[in-house]
C-alpha positions as CSV (number, residue, x, y, z in Angstrom):
1,M,118.2,90.6,102.4
2,E,117.2,88.9,98.9
3,R,114.2,91.5,98.5
4,I,116.8,94.3,99.5
5,V,119.2,93.8,96.8
6,R,116.4,93.1,94.2
7,L,114.7,95.8,94.5
8,G,118.9,97.9,94.4
9,K,118.9,96.4,91.2
10,I,115.6,97.6,89.7
11,L,116.8,101.0,90.8
12,K,119.6,100.6,88.9
13,I,118.4,99.3,85.4
14,L,115.7,101.6,85.9
15,Q,118.2,105.0,85.9
16,Q,120.3,103.0,83.2
17,N,116.7,103.1,80.6
18,N,115.0,105.5,79.9
19,T,111.6,103.2,79.8
20,V,111.5,100.2,81.1
21,S,109.4,96.8,80.3
22,L,108.0,94.9,83.1
23,N,108.4,91.9,81.5
24,S,111.5,92.2,81.2
25,I,112.5,93.0,84.4
26,V,110.6,89.9,85.5
27,E,112.7,87.7,83.1
28,K,116.0,89.4,84.6
29,F,114.7,88.1,87.9
30,N,112.8,85.3,87.2
31,V,109.6,85.7,89.8
32,T,106.4,86.5,88.8
33,E,105.1,90.0,87.1
34,R,103.7,90.3,90.7
35,T,106.5,90.1,92.7
36,I,107.6,93.0,90.9
37,Q,104.9,95.1,90.9
38,R,104.7,94.7,94.7
39,D,108.7,95.5,94.3
40,I,107.5,98.3,92.3
41,K,105.0,100.0,94.4
42,K,107.7,99.7,97.4
43,L,109.9,101.9,96.0
44,Q,107.1,104.4,94.9
45,E,105.7,104.1,98.4
46,A,109.1,104.7,99.7
47,G,109.4,108.4,97.6
48,F,111.3,107.0,94.3
49,S,109.6,108.9,91.4
50,I,108.2,105.4,88.8
51,K,106.2,106.1,86.8
52,R,104.6,104.1,84.7
53,E,104.5,105.4,80.9
54,K,102.8,103.0,79.4
55,K,100.9,99.2,80.2
56,G,103.6,97.3,80.9
57,F,106.2,99.9,80.9
58,Y,108.2,102.1,83.7
59,S,111.0,105.0,84.5
60,L,112.5,106.7,86.7
61,D,112.9,110.3,87.1
62,K,116.2,110.9,87.5
63,N,115.8,114.8,88.4
64,L,113.9,113.9,91.7
65,L,116.1,116.5,93.6
66,K,115.3,119.6,90.9
67,N,111.8,119.3,91.9
68,D,109.5,120.2,94.6
69,F,110.5,116.4,96.1
70,Y,109.7,116.3,99.9
71,Y,111.3,113.5,101.9
72,N,109.9,112.4,105.0
73,E,111.2,110.7,107.3
74,S,110.7,107.0,106.6
75,E,111.0,107.8,103.4
76,L,115.0,108.6,104.4
77,A,115.1,105.5,106.5
78,F,114.1,103.4,103.1
79,I,116.8,105.1,101.2
80,L,119.9,105.1,104.1
81,G,119.0,102.0,105.0
82,L,119.3,100.4,101.3
83,R,122.5,101.8,100.5
84,D,123.6,100.8,104.3
85,L,122.3,96.9,103.5
86,L,124.0,96.6,100.5
87,S,126.9,98.2,101.3
88,K,127.8,95.2,103.4
89,L,127.2,92.3,101.3
90,G,130.4,92.5,98.9
91,K,132.1,95.0,96.8
92,P,129.8,94.7,93.1
93,F,127.0,96.2,95.8
94,Q,129.0,98.5,97.5
95,D,129.6,99.8,94.6
96,A,126.0,99.7,93.1
97,A,124.4,101.7,96.2
98,D,127.3,104.0,96.0
99,N,127.0,104.8,92.2
100,I,123.4,104.3,91.5
101,L,121.6,105.8,95.2
102,T,124.0,108.7,95.8
103,K,124.0,109.7,91.7
104,I,120.1,109.5,91.4
105,Y,119.1,111.4,95.4
106,I,122.3,113.6,96.2
107,N,123.9,114.9,93.3
108,S,125.8,117.7,92.9
109,S,122.7,120.0,92.1
110,S,121.2,118.4,95.5
111,V,120.3,120.9,97.8
112,I,120.4,118.7,100.8
113,F,123.0,117.4,103.2
114,I,122.0,114.6,105.4
115,G,124.4,113.6,108.2
116,M,125.0,110.1,108.5
117,E,127.1,108.4,111.2
118,P,128.9,105.8,109.6
119,T,129.5,102.6,110.6
120,I,132.9,100.4,111.5
121,P,133.7,98.3,109.3
122,V,132.5,94.3,109.2
123,N,134.1,91.2,107.8
124,N,131.7,90.5,104.5
125,K,131.8,87.0,104.3
126,I,131.1,86.7,108.3
127,F,128.2,89.0,107.5
128,N,126.6,86.8,104.6
129,Q,127.1,83.7,106.6
130,L,125.3,85.6,110.3
131,V,122.3,86.4,108.0
132,R,122.3,83.3,105.7
133,A,122.2,81.0,109.3
134,I,119.3,83.3,110.3
135,V,117.4,83.0,106.9
136,N,117.8,79.4,107.0
137,K,117.5,79.2,111.1
138,N,121.1,76.8,111.1
139,L,122.5,76.8,114.2
140,I,126.6,78.1,114.3
141,T,129.6,78.4,116.1
142,I,131.3,81.3,116.7
143,E,134.9,82.3,117.5
144,Y,134.2,85.7,119.8
145,S,137.4,87.9,120.7
146,V,137.0,90.2,124.0
147,Y,140.5,90.2,125.7
148,S,140.9,86.4,124.1
149,P,139.4,84.5,121.9
150,F,136.4,81.3,122.7
151,E,133.9,79.4,121.1
152,V,129.9,79.6,121.6
153,T,127.7,77.9,119.8
154,L,124.3,80.6,118.6
155,E,120.6,80.5,117.7
156,P,121.4,83.3,115.6
157,Y,118.1,85.5,115.5
158,K,118.9,89.3,114.3
159,L,121.2,92.0,112.8
160,A,121.3,95.5,114.3
161,C,122.8,98.4,114.1
162,F,122.9,101.0,117.0
163,E,125.4,103.8,117.5
164,G,127.8,102.5,114.2
165,F,128.0,99.1,115.7
166,W,126.8,96.7,114.1
167,Y,125.8,93.5,116.6
168,L,124.4,89.9,116.7
169,I,121.4,89.2,118.8
170,A,121.5,85.2,119.4
171,L,120.4,83.1,122.0
172,D,123.6,81.4,124.0
173,R,122.8,77.6,123.7
174,E,124.6,76.1,127.0
175,K,123.4,79.2,129.2
176,K,120.5,79.7,127.7
177,I,120.2,83.9,127.1
178,I,120.1,86.4,124.3
179,K,123.0,88.0,124.5
180,K,124.8,90.4,121.9
181,Y,127.9,90.0,119.9
182,S,129.9,93.1,118.3
183,I,130.1,91.6,114.8
184,D,133.6,93.5,114.1
185,K,134.8,90.8,117.2
186,I,133.3,87.6,115.3
187,Q,136.7,86.0,113.6
188,K,134.8,82.8,112.3
189,V,131.7,81.7,112.0
190,S,130.3,78.4,111.2
191,I,127.0,77.7,110.1
192,L,125.6,73.7,111.5
193,K,123.2,72.0,109.9
194,K,120.9,71.4,112.7
195,C,118.1,73.8,112.8
196,F,116.2,76.0,115.9
197,N,112.7,76.1,115.3
198,K,111.6,80.4,116.0
199,I,113.3,83.7,116.5
200,P,110.8,84.5,119.5
201,S,107.9,86.8,119.0
202,D,108.4,89.9,120.4
203,L,112.3,90.6,119.3
204,D,111.5,93.2,116.6
205,N,108.8,95.0,119.5
206,L,112.0,94.9,121.6
207,L,114.3,96.3,119.4
208,K,111.8,98.8,118.4
209,N,112.0,100.3,121.6
210,S,115.5,100.3,122.4
211,A,118.0,102.9,122.2
212,S,121.4,101.1,122.9
213,I,122.1,97.6,122.5
214,W,122.2,98.0,126.0
215,F,118.4,96.4,125.8
216,S,116.2,94.2,128.3
217,S,112.6,92.8,127.8
218,Q,111.6,93.9,131.9
219,K,112.0,97.9,131.2
220,D,110.9,98.3,135.4
221,I,113.3,101.1,136.0
222,Q,111.4,105.0,135.6
223,V,114.1,107.9,134.8
224,K,112.8,111.0,135.5
225,I,115.0,114.1,134.9
226,L,114.1,117.7,134.6
227,V,114.7,119.0,131.4
228,K,116.0,123.3,131.4
229,E,114.1,125.4,128.9
230,E,116.7,125.7,125.8
231,C,116.6,122.1,126.0
232,A,112.6,121.4,126.1
233,G,111.7,122.1,122.9
234,Y,114.2,119.2,121.7
235,F,112.5,116.8,123.7
236,K,109.0,118.2,122.7
237,R,109.6,118.3,118.8
238,K,111.1,114.6,118.6
239,T,110.4,111.7,120.4
240,L,114.4,111.2,121.5
241,F,114.3,108.1,123.5
242,P,112.1,105.3,122.5
243,T,110.1,105.2,126.1
244,Q,110.2,109.4,126.5
245,K,106.9,110.7,128.1
246,I,106.7,114.4,128.7
247,E,104.9,114.4,132.1
248,K,104.9,117.7,132.9
249,E,105.3,121.7,130.9
250,N,106.2,123.8,133.6
251,H,105.1,127.6,133.6
252,D,109.4,128.6,133.9
253,G,109.3,126.4,130.1
254,S,111.1,123.1,131.8
255,I,109.6,120.2,131.0
256,I,109.7,117.2,133.5
257,V,110.3,113.8,130.9
258,C,110.2,110.2,132.4
259,F,111.6,107.0,130.6
260,Q,111.2,103.6,131.4
261,V,114.5,101.0,130.9
262,G,115.4,97.5,131.8
263,R,118.8,98.9,133.2
264,F,121.0,101.7,133.6
265,E,123.5,101.4,131.2
266,E,120.6,101.5,128.5
267,I,119.8,105.4,128.8
268,I,123.5,106.4,130.8
269,H,125.2,107.9,127.3
270,F,122.0,109.5,126.4
271,L,121.2,111.1,129.5
272,K,125.2,112.1,129.4
273,S,124.8,113.9,126.1
274,W,122.3,116.2,127.5
275,F,124.4,117.8,130.2
276,P,124.2,120.8,132.0
277,G,120.5,120.9,130.6
278,I,119.1,117.9,132.1
279,K,118.8,117.6,136.1
280,I,118.0,113.1,137.4
281,L,115.2,113.5,139.5
282,E,114.9,109.9,139.8
283,P,115.9,106.7,140.6
284,E,118.3,108.3,143.2
285,E,120.6,105.6,142.8
286,L,121.2,106.8,139.1
287,K,121.4,110.2,140.2
288,K,124.4,108.9,142.5
289,M,125.9,107.3,140.3
290,L,126.6,109.6,137.3
291,I,127.3,112.9,140.1
292,K,130.2,110.3,140.8
293,D,130.9,109.8,137.4
294,M,130.7,113.6,136.8
295,K,132.7,114.1,140.1
296,E,135.8,112.0,138.7
297,W,135.8,113.7,135.2
298,I,135.9,117.5,137.3
299,K,138.9,115.6,139.0
300,W,140.4,113.9,135.9
301,Q,140.2,117.9,134.1
302,E,141.8,119.2,137.1
303,E,144.8,117.5,137.2
304,A,147.5,118.9,135.2
305,S,147.8,117.7,131.8
306,P,151.0,115.1,131.1
307,L,151.9,117.5,127.7
308,S,152.4,120.5,130.3
């Protein structure tokens, strides 16, 4: 998190000046010259056009979108992720993110529009407390509210954003299981002096292979679907679900796609978003569950509207 903030500040310095000396950036952040050089290289790799004018001096091309500059998916993810993270650190960083990155990359002359799903608002103080506890590996006690408020002591591991909602991934110390907590439902955070040893080594990989917050470490359920020809192209062009695998391409243009999940909740909403362009082939239990949901939905649709 500290490096992300520093990267944003470096961009602000470069945006406000024609050329900037490496020494001035080093002095401002009180870090080594090598650290700033690595930061600049990271920004360059992410697509920011930072040039070395002469030894020890750098400049930022402020008219990127007027040139033939191409953003690939990883570069966009970095830019948008940087802005989103900065906005969670409080008003000053949010203003910096909006005023700098937007002006540089999405100015009025831009021919690019990026549709972003907005995240729900979270309490900045709580968000920062969680970040600090994760970095320092401090145990925390949170007051969490679902139907009624309750307290729980946790080992905080990660902050994750799925479908516009921020979650805390943490170990419930009493139940000894990893659980997910919506950050907007956390009313209070108390950072304890006691620390935990380490974050599970497989957690990052687990999150990368998850499409929703309903993830699990055991992906022992195979889901198989038939995708109509008119929808097949989307699945062939892009991996729409982390464990997606095209098993067969049929002569009529349809395809058979398989997924590995740990629980039905992990994939149900994804599948429903593709109705009526898909057919559930297996497992039978999931097929019956979705048919039941659709029958209830149809029945509800056919009922007289209270407004009529």
